[in-house]
CHARMM internal coordinates of N, CA and C (Angstrom, degrees):
IC EDIT
DIST 1 N 1 CA 1.4403
DIST 1 CA 1 C 1.5269
ANGL 1 N 1 CA 1 C 109.25
DIST 1 C 2 N 1.3220
ANGL 1 CA 1 C 2 N 114.31
DIHE 1 N 1 CA 1 C 2 N 151.38
DIST 2 N 2 CA 1.4629
ANGL 1 C 2 N 2 CA 121.39
DIHE 1 CA 1 C 2 N 2 CA 179.74
DIST 2 CA 2 C 1.5184
ANGL 2 N 2 CA 2 C 109.73
DIHE 1 C 2 N 2 CA 2 C -121.71
DIST 2 C 3 N 1.3245
ANGL 2 CA 2 C 3 N 115.95
DIHE 2 N 2 CA 2 C 3 N 149.23
DIST 3 N 3 CA 1.4585
ANGL 2 C 3 N 3 CA 121.08
DIHE 2 CA 2 C 3 N 3 CA 177.67
DIST 3 CA 3 C 1.5248
ANGL 3 N 3 CA 3 C 109.72
DIHE 2 C 3 N 3 CA 3 C -75.21
DIST 3 C 4 N 1.3244
ANGL 3 CA 3 C 4 N 115.95
DIHE 3 N 3 CA 3 C 4 N 124.47
DIST 4 N 4 CA 1.4560
ANGL 3 C 4 N 4 CA 121.39
DIHE 3 CA 3 C 4 N 4 CA 177.17
DIST 4 CA 4 C 1.5149
ANGL 4 N 4 CA 4 C 110.44
DIHE 3 C 4 N 4 CA 4 C -91.61
DIST 4 C 5 N 1.3257
ANGL 4 CA 4 C 5 N 116.79
DIHE 4 N 4 CA 4 C 5 N -50.61
DIST 5 N 5 CA 1.4495
ANGL 4 C 5 N 5 CA 119.46
DIHE 4 CA 4 C 5 N 5 CA 179.64
DIST 5 CA 5 C 1.5031
ANGL 5 N 5 CA 5 C 110.55
DIHE 4 C 5 N 5 CA 5 C -148.57
DIST 5 C 6 N 1.3361
ANGL 5 CA 5 C 6 N 114.39
DIHE 5 N 5 CA 5 C 6 N 163.30
DIST 6 N 6 CA 1.4590
ANGL 5 C 6 N 6 CA 122.76
DIHE 5 CA 5 C 6 N 6 CA -178.30
DIST 6 CA 6 C 1.5185
ANGL 6 N 6 CA 6 C 106.79
DIHE 5 C 6 N 6 CA 6 C -137.29
DIST 6 C 7 N 1.3348
ANGL 6 CA 6 C 7 N 116.83
DIHE 6 N 6 CA 6 C 7 N 128.64
DIST 7 N 7 CA 1.4607
ANGL 6 C 7 N 7 CA 119.64
DIHE 6 CA 6 C 7 N 7 CA -177.83
DIST 7 CA 7 C 1.5199
ANGL 7 N 7 CA 7 C 110.89
DIHE 6 C 7 N 7 CA 7 C -156.17
DIST 7 C 8 N 1.3244
ANGL 7 CA 7 C 8 N 115.89
DIHE 7 N 7 CA 7 C 8 N 152.42
DIST 8 N 8 CA 1.4578
ANGL 7 C 8 N 8 CA 121.43
DIHE 7 CA 7 C 8 N 8 CA 171.90
DIST 8 CA 8 C 1.5231
ANGL 8 N 8 CA 8 C 111.07
DIHE 7 C 8 N 8 CA 8 C -96.23
DIST 8 C 9 N 1.3325
ANGL 8 CA 8 C 9 N 117.05
DIHE 8 N 8 CA 8 C 9 N -2.38
DIST 9 N 9 CA 1.4671
ANGL 8 C 9 N 9 CA 122.14
DIHE 8 CA 8 C 9 N 9 CA -178.18
DIST 9 CA 9 C 1.5331
ANGL 9 N 9 CA 9 C 110.02
DIHE 8 C 9 N 9 CA 9 C -95.83
DIST 9 C 10 N 1.3355
ANGL 9 CA 9 C 10 N 117.61
DIHE 9 N 9 CA 9 C 10 N 109.02
DIST 10 N 10 CA 1.4675
ANGL 9 C 10 N 10 CA 119.46
DIHE 9 CA 9 C 10 N 10 CA -178.06
DIST 10 CA 10 C 1.5294
ANGL 10 N 10 CA 10 C 113.38
DIHE 9 C 10 N 10 CA 10 C -64.83
DIST 10 C 11 N 1.3287
ANGL 10 CA 10 C 11 N 118.34
DIHE 10 N 10 CA 10 C 11 N -23.76
DIST 11 N 11 CA 1.4671
ANGL 10 C 11 N 11 CA 119.45
DIHE 10 CA 10 C 11 N 11 CA 179.54
DIST 11 CA 11 C 1.5204
ANGL 11 N 11 CA 11 C 111.13
DIHE 10 C 11 N 11 CA 11 C -71.25
DIST 11 C 12 N 1.3282
ANGL 11 CA 11 C 12 N 117.06
DIHE 11 N 11 CA 11 C 12 N -35.92
DIST 12 N 12 CA 1.4687
ANGL 11 C 12 N 12 CA 120.27
DIHE 11 CA 11 C 12 N 12 CA 176.61
DIST 12 CA 12 C 1.5222
ANGL 12 N 12 CA 12 C 109.81
DIHE 11 C 12 N 12 CA 12 C -65.31
DIST 12 C 13 N 1.3158
ANGL 12 CA 12 C 13 N 115.94
DIHE 12 N 12 CA 12 C 13 N -42.96
DIST 13 N 13 CA 1.4662
ANGL 12 C 13 N 13 CA 119.50
DIHE 12 CA 12 C 13 N 13 CA 179.62
DIST 13 CA 13 C 1.5243
ANGL 13 N 13 CA 13 C 111.81
DIHE 12 C 13 N 13 CA 13 C -64.20
DIST 13 C 14 N 1.3257
ANGL 13 CA 13 C 14 N 116.97
DIHE 13 N 13 CA 13 C 14 N -40.11
DIST 14 N 14 CA 1.4636
ANGL 13 C 14 N 14 CA 120.30
DIHE 13 CA 13 C 14 N 14 CA 178.64
DIST 14 CA 14 C 1.5293
ANGL 14 N 14 CA 14 C 110.77
DIHE 13 C 14 N 14 CA 14 C -65.91
DIST 14 C 15 N 1.3329
ANGL 14 CA 14 C 15 N 117.07
DIHE 14 N 14 CA 14 C 15 N -42.32
DIST 15 N 15 CA 1.4616
ANGL 14 C 15 N 15 CA 121.47
DIHE 14 CA 14 C 15 N 15 CA 179.36
DIST 15 CA 15 C 1.5299
ANGL 15 N 15 CA 15 C 110.32
DIHE 14 C 15 N 15 CA 15 C -64.89
DIST 15 C 16 N 1.3326
ANGL 15 CA 15 C 16 N 116.33
DIHE 15 N 15 CA 15 C 16 N -45.50
DIST 16 N 16 CA 1.4613
ANGL 15 C 16 N 16 CA 120.56
DIHE 15 CA 15 C 16 N 16 CA 179.36
DIST 16 CA 16 C 1.5259
ANGL 16 N 16 CA 16 C 111.13
DIHE 15 C 16 N 16 CA 16 C -61.90
DIST 16 C 17 N 1.3281
ANGL 16 CA 16 C 17 N 116.66
DIHE 16 N 16 CA 16 C 17 N -41.58
DIST 17 N 17 CA 1.4622
ANGL 16 C 17 N 17 CA 120.87
DIHE 16 CA 16 C 17 N 17 CA 178.34
DIST 17 CA 17 C 1.5253
ANGL 17 N 17 CA 17 C 110.93
DIHE 16 C 17 N 17 CA 17 C -61.58
DIST 17 C 18 N 1.3296
ANGL 17 CA 17 C 18 N 116.71
DIHE 17 N 17 CA 17 C 18 N -43.90
DIST 18 N 18 CA 1.4634
ANGL 17 C 18 N 18 CA 120.52
DIHE 17 CA 17 C 18 N 18 CA 179.24
DIST 18 CA 18 C 1.5264
ANGL 18 N 18 CA 18 C 111.37
DIHE 17 C 18 N 18 CA 18 C -63.55
DIST 18 C 19 N 1.3286
ANGL 18 CA 18 C 19 N 117.09
DIHE 18 N 18 CA 18 C 19 N -41.31
DIST 19 N 19 CA 1.4648
ANGL 18 C 19 N 19 CA 120.46
DIHE 18 CA 18 C 19 N 19 CA 178.03
DIST 19 CA 19 C 1.5227
ANGL 19 N 19 CA 19 C 111.44
DIHE 18 C 19 N 19 CA 19 C -62.74
DIST 19 C 20 N 1.3227
ANGL 19 CA 19 C 20 N 116.30
DIHE 19 N 19 CA 19 C 20 N -44.35
DIST 20 N 20 CA 1.4646
ANGL 19 C 20 N 20 CA 120.46
DIHE 19 CA 19 C 20 N 20 CA -179.48
DIST 20 CA 20 C 1.5251
ANGL 20 N 20 CA 20 C 111.24
DIHE 19 C 20 N 20 CA 20 C -65.31
DIST 20 C 21 N 1.3157
ANGL 20 CA 20 C 21 N 116.65
DIHE 20 N 20 CA 20 C 21 N -42.43
DIST 21 N 21 CA 1.4605
ANGL 20 C 21 N 21 CA 119.45
DIHE 20 CA 20 C 21 N 21 CA 178.29
DIST 21 CA 21 C 1.5246
ANGL 21 N 21 CA 21 C 110.98
DIHE 20 C 21 N 21 CA 21 C -63.41
DIST 21 C 22 N 1.3336
ANGL 21 CA 21 C 22 N 116.91
DIHE 21 N 21 CA 21 C 22 N -34.25
DIST 22 N 22 CA 1.4582
ANGL 21 C 22 N 22 CA 121.13
DIHE 21 CA 21 C 22 N 22 CA 176.50
DIST 22 CA 22 C 1.5131
ANGL 22 N 22 CA 22 C 113.15
DIHE 21 C 22 N 22 CA 22 C -65.61
DIST 22 C 23 N 1.3291
ANGL 22 CA 22 C 23 N 116.33
DIHE 22 N 22 CA 22 C 23 N -24.75
DIST 23 N 23 CA 1.4643
ANGL 22 C 23 N 23 CA 122.39
DIHE 22 CA 22 C 23 N 23 CA 178.25
DIST 23 CA 23 C 1.5289
ANGL 23 N 23 CA 23 C 111.51
DIHE 22 C 23 N 23 CA 23 C -98.04
DIST 23 C 24 N 1.3285
ANGL 23 CA 23 C 24 N 117.61
DIHE 23 N 23 CA 23 C 24 N 9.76
DIST 24 N 24 CA 1.4696
ANGL 23 C 24 N 24 CA 123.45
DIHE 23 CA 23 C 24 N 24 CA -177.86
DIST 24 CA 24 C 1.5191
ANGL 24 N 24 CA 24 C 112.94
DIHE 23 C 24 N 24 CA 24 C 58.98
DIST 24 C 25 N 1.3199
ANGL 24 CA 24 C 25 N 115.86
DIHE 24 N 24 CA 24 C 25 N 39.79
DIST 25 N 25 CA 1.4598
ANGL 24 C 25 N 25 CA 122.01
DIHE 24 CA 24 C 25 N 25 CA 175.36
DIST 25 CA 25 C 1.5262
ANGL 25 N 25 CA 25 C 106.94
DIHE 24 C 25 N 25 CA 25 C -109.35
DIST 25 C 26 N 1.3267
ANGL 25 CA 25 C 26 N 116.28
DIHE 25 N 25 CA 25 C 26 N 118.90
DIST 26 N 26 CA 1.4604
ANGL 25 C 26 N 26 CA 120.44
DIHE 25 CA 25 C 26 N 26 CA 179.02
DIST 26 CA 26 C 1.5231
ANGL 26 N 26 CA 26 C 109.85
DIHE 25 C 26 N 26 CA 26 C -71.68
DIST 26 C 27 N 1.3298
ANGL 26 CA 26 C 27 N 116.24
DIHE 26 N 26 CA 26 C 27 N 139.62
DIST 27 N 27 CA 1.4595
ANGL 26 C 27 N 27 CA 120.64
DIHE 26 CA 26 C 27 N 27 CA 177.85
DIST 27 CA 27 C 1.5243
ANGL 27 N 27 CA 27 C 109.49
DIHE 26 C 27 N 27 CA 27 C -142.84
DIST 27 C 28 N 1.3221
ANGL 27 CA 27 C 28 N 114.88
DIHE 27 N 27 CA 27 C 28 N 162.66
DIST 28 N 28 CA 1.4585
ANGL 27 C 28 N 28 CA 121.44
DIHE 27 CA 27 C 28 N 28 CA -177.02
DIST 28 CA 28 C 1.5253
ANGL 28 N 28 CA 28 C 108.71
DIHE 27 C 28 N 28 CA 28 C -144.67
DIST 28 C 29 N 1.3392
ANGL 28 CA 28 C 29 N 116.89
DIHE 28 N 28 CA 28 C 29 N 128.45
DIST 29 N 29 CA 1.4579
ANGL 28 C 29 N 29 CA 120.61
DIHE 28 CA 28 C 29 N 29 CA 177.42
DIST 29 CA 29 C 1.5179
ANGL 29 N 29 CA 29 C 109.47
DIHE 28 C 29 N 29 CA 29 C -87.76
DIST 29 C 30 N 1.3272
ANGL 29 CA 29 C 30 N 114.89
DIHE 29 N 29 CA 29 C 30 N 129.17
DIST 30 N 30 CA 1.4574
ANGL 29 C 30 N 30 CA 120.54
DIHE 29 CA 29 C 30 N 30 CA 177.28
DIST 30 CA 30 C 1.5211
ANGL 30 N 30 CA 30 C 109.30
DIHE 29 C 30 N 30 CA 30 C -109.65
DIST 30 C 31 N 1.3094
ANGL 30 CA 30 C 31 N 116.51
DIHE 30 N 30 CA 30 C 31 N 158.16
DIST 31 N 31 CA 1.4654
ANGL 30 C 31 N 31 CA 124.86
DIHE 30 CA 30 C 31 N 31 CA 177.83
DIST 31 CA 31 C 1.5245
ANGL 31 N 31 CA 31 C 112.58
DIHE 30 C 31 N 31 CA 31 C 69.96
DIST 31 C 32 N 1.3189
ANGL 31 CA 31 C 32 N 118.10
DIHE 31 N 31 CA 31 C 32 N 21.31
DIST 32 N 32 CA 1.4653
ANGL 31 C 32 N 32 CA 121.63
DIHE 31 CA 31 C 32 N 32 CA -179.80
DIST 32 CA 32 C 1.5279
ANGL 32 N 32 CA 32 C 110.72
DIHE 31 C 32 N 32 CA 32 C -65.43
DIST 32 C 33 N 1.3063
ANGL 32 CA 32 C 33 N 117.12
DIHE 32 N 32 CA 32 C 33 N -36.81
DIST 33 N 33 CA 1.4622
ANGL 32 C 33 N 33 CA 120.84
DIHE 32 CA 32 C 33 N 33 CA -176.25
DIST 33 CA 33 C 1.5247
ANGL 33 N 33 CA 33 C 113.90
DIHE 32 C 33 N 33 CA 33 C -85.62
DIST 33 C 34 N 1.3134
ANGL 33 CA 33 C 34 N 117.32
DIHE 33 N 33 CA 33 C 34 N 6.06
DIST 34 N 34 CA 1.4675
ANGL 33 C 34 N 34 CA 120.28
DIHE 33 CA 33 C 34 N 34 CA 177.26
DIST 34 CA 34 C 1.5282
ANGL 34 N 34 CA 34 C 111.35
DIHE 33 C 34 N 34 CA 34 C -65.97
DIST 34 C 35 N 1.3374
ANGL 34 CA 34 C 35 N 118.39
DIHE 34 N 34 CA 34 C 35 N -19.87
DIST 35 N 35 CA 1.4583
ANGL 34 C 35 N 35 CA 120.91
DIHE 34 CA 34 C 35 N 35 CA 179.72
DIST 35 CA 35 C 1.5278
ANGL 35 N 35 CA 35 C 111.41
DIHE 34 C 35 N 35 CA 35 C -61.01
DIST 35 C 36 N 1.3193
ANGL 35 CA 35 C 36 N 117.09
DIHE 35 N 35 CA 35 C 36 N -25.46
DIST 36 N 36 CA 1.4586
ANGL 35 C 36 N 36 CA 120.68
DIHE 35 CA 35 C 36 N 36 CA 177.16
DIST 36 CA 36 C 1.5270
ANGL 36 N 36 CA 36 C 109.59
DIHE 35 C 36 N 36 CA 36 C -65.46
DIST 36 C 37 N 1.3272
ANGL 36 CA 36 C 37 N 116.18
DIHE 36 N 36 CA 36 C 37 N -40.99
DIST 37 N 37 CA 1.4599
ANGL 36 C 37 N 37 CA 120.58
DIHE 36 CA 36 C 37 N 37 CA -178.47
DIST 37 CA 37 C 1.5192
ANGL 37 N 37 CA 37 C 112.82
DIHE 36 C 37 N 37 CA 37 C -76.94
DIST 37 C 38 N 1.3320
ANGL 37 CA 37 C 38 N 117.13
DIHE 37 N 37 CA 37 C 38 N -31.74
DIST 38 N 38 CA 1.4654
ANGL 37 C 38 N 38 CA 120.28
DIHE 37 CA 37 C 38 N 38 CA -175.87
DIST 38 CA 38 C 1.5207
ANGL 38 N 38 CA 38 C 113.08
DIHE 37 C 38 N 38 CA 38 C -91.64
DIST 38 C 39 N 1.3101
ANGL 38 CA 38 C 39 N 117.29
DIHE 38 N 38 CA 38 C 39 N -6.47
DIST 39 N 39 CA 1.4528
ANGL 38 C 39 N 39 CA 120.52
DIHE 38 CA 38 C 39 N 39 CA 179.64
DIST 39 CA 39 C 1.5166
ANGL 39 N 39 CA 39 C 113.97
DIHE 38 C 39 N 39 CA 39 C 84.47
DIST 39 C 40 N 1.3314
ANGL 39 CA 39 C 40 N 117.75
DIHE 39 N 39 CA 39 C 40 N 15.34
DIST 40 N 40 CA 1.4577
ANGL 39 C 40 N 40 CA 121.53
DIHE 39 CA 39 C 40 N 40 CA 176.02
DIST 40 CA 40 C 1.5192
ANGL 40 N 40 CA 40 C 115.65
DIHE 39 C 40 N 40 CA 40 C 78.55
DIST 40 C 41 N 1.3430
ANGL 40 CA 40 C 41 N 117.82
DIHE 40 N 40 CA 40 C 41 N 18.41
DIST 41 N 41 CA 1.4680
ANGL 40 C 41 N 41 CA 118.95
DIHE 40 CA 40 C 41 N 41 CA -177.59
DIST 41 CA 41 C 1.5229
ANGL 41 N 41 CA 41 C 113.28
DIHE 40 C 41 N 41 CA 41 C -93.49
DIST 41 C 42 N 1.3215
ANGL 41 CA 41 C 42 N 118.18
DIHE 41 N 41 CA 41 C 42 N -4.12
DIST 42 N 42 CA 1.4603
ANGL 41 C 42 N 42 CA 121.38
DIHE 41 CA 41 C 42 N 42 CA 172.38
DIST 42 CA 42 C 1.5168
ANGL 42 N 42 CA 42 C 116.34
DIHE 41 C 42 N 42 CA 42 C 74.83
DIST 42 C 43 N 1.3271
ANGL 42 CA 42 C 43 N 118.16
DIHE 42 N 42 CA 42 C 43 N 34.84
DIST 43 N 43 CA 1.4640
ANGL 42 C 43 N 43 CA 118.92
DIHE 42 CA 42 C 43 N 43 CA -179.88
DIST 43 CA 43 C 1.5301
ANGL 43 N 43 CA 43 C 113.12
DIHE 42 C 43 N 43 CA 43 C -91.06
DIST 43 C 44 N 1.3227
ANGL 43 CA 43 C 44 N 116.79
DIHE 43 N 43 CA 43 C 44 N -23.19
DIST 44 N 44 CA 1.4609
ANGL 43 C 44 N 44 CA 119.68
DIHE 43 CA 43 C 44 N 44 CA 178.53
DIST 44 CA 44 C 1.5228
ANGL 44 N 44 CA 44 C 109.82
DIHE 43 C 44 N 44 CA 44 C -91.39
DIST 44 C 45 N 1.3163
ANGL 44 CA 44 C 45 N 117.56
DIHE 44 N 44 CA 44 C 45 N 125.01
DIST 45 N 45 CA 1.4708
ANGL 44 C 45 N 45 CA 118.82
DIHE 44 CA 44 C 45 N 45 CA 179.97
DIST 45 CA 45 C 1.5215
ANGL 45 N 45 CA 45 C 111.73
DIHE 44 C 45 N 45 CA 45 C -71.99
DIST 45 C 46 N 1.3080
ANGL 45 CA 45 C 46 N 114.66
DIHE 45 N 45 CA 45 C 46 N 150.02
DIST 46 N 46 CA 1.4587
ANGL 45 C 46 N 46 CA 121.72
DIHE 45 CA 45 C 46 N 46 CA 173.25
DIST 46 CA 46 C 1.5213
ANGL 46 N 46 CA 46 C 107.94
DIHE 45 C 46 N 46 CA 46 C -95.93
DIST 46 C 47 N 1.3235
ANGL 46 CA 46 C 47 N 115.52
DIHE 46 N 46 CA 46 C 47 N 151.20
DIST 47 N 47 CA 1.4590
ANGL 46 C 47 N 47 CA 120.68
DIHE 46 CA 46 C 47 N 47 CA -179.95
DIST 47 CA 47 C 1.5170
ANGL 47 N 47 CA 47 C 110.01
DIHE 46 C 47 N 47 CA 47 C -113.46
DIST 47 C 48 N 1.3218
ANGL 47 CA 47 C 48 N 115.57
DIHE 47 N 47 CA 47 C 48 N 141.36
DIST 48 N 48 CA 1.4604
ANGL 47 C 48 N 48 CA 122.06
DIHE 47 CA 47 C 48 N 48 CA 175.12
DIST 48 CA 48 C 1.5170
ANGL 48 N 48 CA 48 C 106.97
DIHE 47 C 48 N 48 CA 48 C -109.07
DIST 48 C 49 N 1.3225
ANGL 48 CA 48 C 49 N 115.87
DIHE 48 N 48 CA 48 C 49 N 119.53
DIST 49 N 49 CA 1.4472
ANGL 48 C 49 N 49 CA 122.20
DIHE 48 CA 48 C 49 N 49 CA -175.20
DIST 49 CA 49 C 1.5240
ANGL 49 N 49 CA 49 C 110.22
DIHE 48 C 49 N 49 CA 49 C -107.51
DIST 49 C 50 N 1.3458
ANGL 49 CA 49 C 50 N 115.60
DIHE 49 N 49 CA 49 C 50 N 145.78
DIST 50 N 50 CA 1.4692
ANGL 49 C 50 N 50 CA 122.06
DIHE 49 CA 49 C 50 N 50 CA 175.43
DIST 50 CA 50 C 1.5244
ANGL 50 N 50 CA 50 C 108.03
DIHE 49 C 50 N 50 CA 50 C -133.39
DIST 50 C 51 N 1.3199
ANGL 50 CA 50 C 51 N 115.82
DIHE 50 N 50 CA 50 C 51 N 164.48
DIST 51 N 51 CA 1.4638
ANGL 50 C 51 N 51 CA 119.66
DIHE 50 CA 50 C 51 N 51 CA 175.88
DIST 51 CA 51 C 1.5209
ANGL 51 N 51 CA 51 C 109.66
DIHE 50 C 51 N 51 CA 51 C -64.03
DIST 51 C 52 N 1.3070
ANGL 51 CA 51 C 52 N 116.08
DIHE 51 N 51 CA 51 C 52 N 148.92
DIST 52 N 52 CA 1.4634
ANGL 51 C 52 N 52 CA 121.53
DIHE 51 CA 51 C 52 N 52 CA 179.70
DIST 52 CA 52 C 1.5212
ANGL 52 N 52 CA 52 C 111.39
DIHE 51 C 52 N 52 CA 52 C -56.37
DIST 52 C 53 N 1.3225
ANGL 52 CA 52 C 53 N 117.22
DIHE 52 N 52 CA 52 C 53 N -40.66
DIST 53 N 53 CA 1.4671
ANGL 52 C 53 N 53 CA 121.61
DIHE 52 CA 52 C 53 N 53 CA -179.55
DIST 53 CA 53 C 1.5266
ANGL 53 N 53 CA 53 C 112.73
DIHE 52 C 53 N 53 CA 53 C -66.28
DIST 53 C 54 N 1.3317
ANGL 53 CA 53 C 54 N 117.43
DIHE 53 N 53 CA 53 C 54 N -24.50
DIST 54 N 54 CA 1.4638
ANGL 53 C 54 N 54 CA 121.76
DIHE 53 CA 53 C 54 N 54 CA -177.52
DIST 54 CA 54 C 1.5271
ANGL 54 N 54 CA 54 C 113.61
DIHE 53 C 54 N 54 CA 54 C -96.70
DIST 54 C 55 N 1.3281
ANGL 54 CA 54 C 55 N 117.85
DIHE 54 N 54 CA 54 C 55 N -2.99
DIST 55 N 55 CA 1.4712
ANGL 54 C 55 N 55 CA 121.11
DIHE 54 CA 54 C 55 N 55 CA -172.20
DIST 55 CA 55 C 1.5282
ANGL 55 N 55 CA 55 C 112.72
DIHE 54 C 55 N 55 CA 55 C -59.02
DIST 55 C 56 N 1.3026
ANGL 55 CA 55 C 56 N 118.86
DIHE 55 N 55 CA 55 C 56 N -48.38
DIST 56 N 56 CA 1.4622
ANGL 55 C 56 N 56 CA 121.71
DIHE 55 CA 55 C 56 N 56 CA -177.84
DIST 56 CA 56 C 1.5200
ANGL 56 N 56 CA 56 C 111.03
DIHE 55 C 56 N 56 CA 56 C -62.08
DIST 56 C 57 N 1.3107
ANGL 56 CA 56 C 57 N 116.40
DIHE 56 N 56 CA 56 C 57 N -43.97
DIST 57 N 57 CA 1.4688
ANGL 56 C 57 N 57 CA 120.85
DIHE 56 CA 56 C 57 N 57 CA 179.50
DIST 57 CA 57 C 1.5278
ANGL 57 N 57 CA 57 C 110.65
DIHE 56 C 57 N 57 CA 57 C -65.96
DIST 57 C 58 N 1.3361
ANGL 57 CA 57 C 58 N 117.16
DIHE 57 N 57 CA 57 C 58 N -40.46
DIST 58 N 58 CA 1.4639
ANGL 57 C 58 N 58 CA 121.53
DIHE 57 CA 57 C 58 N 58 CA 179.60
DIST 58 CA 58 C 1.5283
ANGL 58 N 58 CA 58 C 110.94
DIHE 57 C 58 N 58 CA 58 C -66.57
DIST 58 C 59 N 1.3330
ANGL 58 CA 58 C 59 N 117.73
DIHE 58 N 58 CA 58 C 59 N -39.66
DIST 59 N 59 CA 1.4688
ANGL 58 C 59 N 59 CA 120.70
DIHE 58 CA 58 C 59 N 59 CA 177.10
DIST 59 CA 59 C 1.5221
ANGL 59 N 59 CA 59 C 110.72
DIHE 58 C 59 N 59 CA 59 C -62.35
DIST 59 C 60 N 1.3216
ANGL 59 CA 59 C 60 N 116.97
DIHE 59 N 59 CA 59 C 60 N -37.50
DIST 60 N 60 CA 1.4626
ANGL 59 C 60 N 60 CA 120.91
DIHE 59 CA 59 C 60 N 60 CA 178.53
DIST 60 CA 60 C 1.5263
ANGL 60 N 60 CA 60 C 110.53
DIHE 59 C 60 N 60 CA 60 C -64.37
DIST 60 C 61 N 1.3284
ANGL 60 CA 60 C 61 N 116.95
DIHE 60 N 60 CA 60 C 61 N -41.30
DIST 61 N 61 CA 1.4654
ANGL 60 C 61 N 61 CA 121.32
DIHE 60 CA 60 C 61 N 61 CA 178.20
DIST 61 CA 61 C 1.5274
ANGL 61 N 61 CA 61 C 109.85
DIHE 60 C 61 N 61 CA 61 C -61.57
DIST 61 C 62 N 1.3392
ANGL 61 CA 61 C 62 N 117.01
DIHE 61 N 61 CA 61 C 62 N -41.81
DIST 62 N 62 CA 1.4677
ANGL 61 C 62 N 62 CA 120.52
DIHE 61 CA 61 C 62 N 62 CA 179.59
DIST 62 CA 62 C 1.5315
ANGL 62 N 62 CA 62 C 110.86
DIHE 61 C 62 N 62 CA 62 C -65.82
DIST 62 C 63 N 1.3205
ANGL 62 CA 62 C 63 N 117.39
DIHE 62 N 62 CA 62 C 63 N -43.84
DIST 63 N 63 CA 1.4785
ANGL 62 C 63 N 63 CA 120.97
DIHE 62 CA 62 C 63 N 63 CA 178.74
DIST 63 CA 63 C 1.5183
ANGL 63 N 63 CA 63 C 111.40
DIHE 62 C 63 N 63 CA 63 C -62.96
DIST 63 C 64 N 1.3309
ANGL 63 CA 63 C 64 N 117.12
DIHE 63 N 63 CA 63 C 64 N -42.91
DIST 64 N 64 CA 1.4623
ANGL 63 C 64 N 64 CA 121.26
DIHE 63 CA 63 C 64 N 64 CA -179.65
DIST 64 CA 64 C 1.5209
ANGL 64 N 64 CA 64 C 112.33
DIHE 63 C 64 N 64 CA 64 C -61.96
DIST 64 C 65 N 1.3274
ANGL 64 CA 64 C 65 N 116.90
DIHE 64 N 64 CA 64 C 65 N -27.65
DIST 65 N 65 CA 1.4601
ANGL 64 C 65 N 65 CA 121.68
DIHE 64 CA 64 C 65 N 65 CA -179.32
DIST 65 CA 65 C 1.5293
ANGL 65 N 65 CA 65 C 112.85
DIHE 64 C 65 N 65 CA 65 C -105.62
DIST 65 C 66 N 1.3326
ANGL 65 CA 65 C 66 N 116.31
DIHE 65 N 65 CA 65 C 66 N 11.74
DIST 66 N 66 CA 1.4625
ANGL 65 C 66 N 66 CA 124.36
DIHE 65 CA 65 C 66 N 66 CA 175.04
DIST 66 CA 66 C 1.5440
ANGL 66 N 66 CA 66 C 112.39
DIHE 65 C 66 N 66 CA 66 C 56.49
DIST 66 C 67 N 1.3188
ANGL 66 CA 66 C 67 N 116.19
DIHE 66 N 66 CA 66 C 67 N 41.74
DIST 67 N 67 CA 1.4479
ANGL 66 C 67 N 67 CA 121.70
DIHE 66 CA 66 C 67 N 67 CA 176.75
DIST 67 CA 67 C 1.5298
ANGL 67 N 67 CA 67 C 107.56
DIHE 66 C 67 N 67 CA 67 C -97.25
DIST 67 C 68 N 1.3409
ANGL 67 CA 67 C 68 N 117.53
DIHE 67 N 67 CA 67 C 68 N 120.26
DIST 68 N 68 CA 1.4637
ANGL 67 C 68 N 68 CA 120.08
DIHE 67 CA 67 C 68 N 68 CA 179.76
DIST 68 CA 68 C 1.5272
ANGL 68 N 68 CA 68 C 110.85
DIHE 67 C 68 N 68 CA 68 C -69.31
DIST 68 C 69 N 1.3163
ANGL 68 CA 68 C 69 N 115.95
DIHE 68 N 68 CA 68 C 69 N 138.56
DIST 69 N 69 CA 1.4667
ANGL 68 C 69 N 69 CA 120.06
DIHE 68 CA 68 C 69 N 69 CA -177.85
DIST 69 CA 69 C 1.5131
ANGL 69 N 69 CA 69 C 112.28
DIHE 68 C 69 N 69 CA 69 C -80.09
DIST 69 C 70 N 1.3029
ANGL 69 CA 69 C 70 N 119.27
DIHE 69 N 69 CA 69 C 70 N -21.45
DIST 70 N 70 CA 1.4510
ANGL 69 C 70 N 70 CA 122.57
DIHE 69 CA 69 C 70 N 70 CA 173.70
DIST 70 CA 70 C 1.5048
ANGL 70 N 70 CA 70 C 115.59
DIHE 69 C 70 N 70 CA 70 C 62.59
DIST 70 C 71 N 1.3277
ANGL 70 CA 70 C 71 N 117.08
DIHE 70 N 70 CA 70 C 71 N 29.00
DIST 71 N 71 CA 1.4784
ANGL 70 C 71 N 71 CA 120.45
DIHE 70 CA 70 C 71 N 71 CA 178.76
DIST 71 CA 71 C 1.5000
ANGL 71 N 71 CA 71 C 110.52
DIHE 70 C 71 N 71 CA 71 C -101.87
END
COOR INIT
IC SEED 1 N 1 CA 1 C
IC BUILD
């Protein structure tokens, strides 16, 4: 899997996930449980991962919807 985007904003991650699922691109959020370690203040970014084969298509979906990749 490859990192598609990185963000501390859960709304961006939810929107990106919905867009990818609409395009039949599987994705997985990593670092979701880091909030336990940080105390819930949102300083550690979460990563959205996609399959290597889907990376180019997923990046296009993000660009078309003006979602910053944050890398």
